[in-house]
VMD Tcl script that draws the C-alpha trace (Angstrom):
set ca {
  {106.53 83.04 101.49}
  {105.65 85.96 99.36}
  {105.81 89.59 100.87}
  {102.44 91.07 101.80}
  {101.73 94.62 102.86}
  {98.70 96.37 104.34}
  {98.60 99.93 105.39}
  {96.47 102.20 107.72}
  {96.85 105.69 109.07}
  {97.03 106.67 112.65}
  {97.59 110.35 113.93}
  {98.84 111.49 110.68}
  {101.46 108.52 110.48}
  {101.21 105.70 107.76}
  {101.71 102.40 109.20}
  {102.74 99.74 106.68}
  {102.29 95.97 108.15}
  {104.63 93.87 106.49}
  {104.30 90.02 106.28}
  {106.64 87.35 104.78}
  {110.05 87.76 103.58}
  {111.92 90.95 102.35}
  {114.49 89.46 99.90}
  {116.31 90.56 96.86}
  {113.93 90.40 93.88}
  {110.16 90.77 93.50}
  {109.63 91.26 97.11}
  {112.19 94.08 97.53}
  {111.04 95.75 94.47}
  {107.44 95.44 95.41}
  {108.24 97.20 98.88}
  {110.28 99.74 97.28}
  {107.32 100.86 94.78}
  {104.70 100.71 97.52}
  {106.81 102.89 99.95}
  {107.91 105.40 97.30}
  {104.39 105.97 96.20}
  {103.21 106.32 100.01}
  {106.02 109.05 100.62}
  {104.18 111.05 97.92}
  {101.28 111.32 100.33}
  {102.86 110.88 103.57}
  {106.56 111.43 104.58}
  {105.96 109.78 108.22}
  {106.06 106.21 107.85}
  {106.27 103.17 110.34}
  {107.26 99.78 108.74}
  {105.64 97.05 111.19}
  {107.97 94.00 110.85}
  {106.35 91.85 113.25}
  {105.33 89.23 110.66}
  {108.55 89.43 108.62}
  {110.33 86.08 108.74}
  {113.44 86.79 106.99}
  {115.42 89.64 105.44}
  {118.58 89.05 103.16}
  {121.19 91.63 102.27}
  {118.82 92.78 99.15}
  {116.09 93.54 101.76}
  {118.47 95.39 104.06}
  {119.77 97.28 101.27}
  {116.00 98.23 100.16}
  {115.21 99.27 103.70}
  {118.53 101.55 103.79}
  {117.42 103.09 100.35}
  {113.91 103.70 101.53}
  {115.13 105.46 104.53}
  {117.40 107.56 102.26}
  {114.49 108.51 100.04}
  {112.17 109.21 103.08}
  {114.86 111.59 104.44}
  {115.26 113.33 101.04}
  {111.62 113.98 100.92}
  {111.64 115.54 104.40}
  {110.33 112.58 106.45}
  {111.63 109.48 107.98}
  {110.81 105.74 108.26}
  {110.72 103.98 111.62}
  {110.62 100.32 112.45}
  {108.51 98.47 114.90}
  {107.75 95.09 116.18}
  {111.03 93.38 115.14}
  {111.14 89.63 115.65}
  {114.34 88.47 117.40}
  {115.71 87.25 114.07}
  {115.36 90.34 112.49}
  {116.38 92.23 115.31}
  {119.60 90.36 115.56}
  {120.29 90.83 111.91}
  {119.93 94.57 112.38}
  {122.33 94.42 115.40}
  {124.86 92.30 113.48}
  {124.88 94.71 110.69}
  {125.01 97.67 112.89}
  {121.69 99.06 111.11}
  {120.15 99.33 114.69}
  {122.25 102.55 114.88}
  {120.70 103.98 111.52}
  {117.07 103.25 112.06}
  {114.66 104.60 114.67}
  {113.45 100.95 116.24}
  {110.53 100.83 118.49}
  {109.08 97.83 120.46}
  {105.43 98.59 119.35}
  {103.63 100.23 116.70}
  {102.07 102.56 119.11}
  {105.48 103.67 120.41}
  {106.68 104.52 117.02}
  {103.74 106.78 116.25}
  {104.12 108.45 119.37}
  {107.70 109.22 118.61}
  {106.44 111.51 115.69}
  {104.19 113.37 118.00}
  {107.04 113.75 120.66}
  {109.54 115.09 117.66}
  {106.89 117.70 116.65}
}
mol new
graphics top color blue
foreach p $ca { graphics top sphere $p radius 0.5 }
foreach p [lrange $ca 0 end-1] q [lrange $ca 1 end] { graphics top cylinder $p $q radius 0.2 }
display resetview
């Protein structure tokens, strides 16, 4: 399944809904391009991963690289709505300690307000 992205803004935070697989190759490149462009306009981003069925090592690398890019731009990327499979993967790879992860989109957006 190909990666599909849609975005919306809420309370000054860009929410990017991801659907499909985040894997090495076209999908990771597509995600990287879209998020890097989005960071030029808004450096507060929530990736909603509720409809992501699979992430491989290339996809994980892309997420980490995007987080670093966002931090260098003075912003951050937070993750929301992890499926059990994706959550387990982030736990096994210890990336749960790197990303801010929230159970819902609303909680992730609220966390930006609380940090301000």
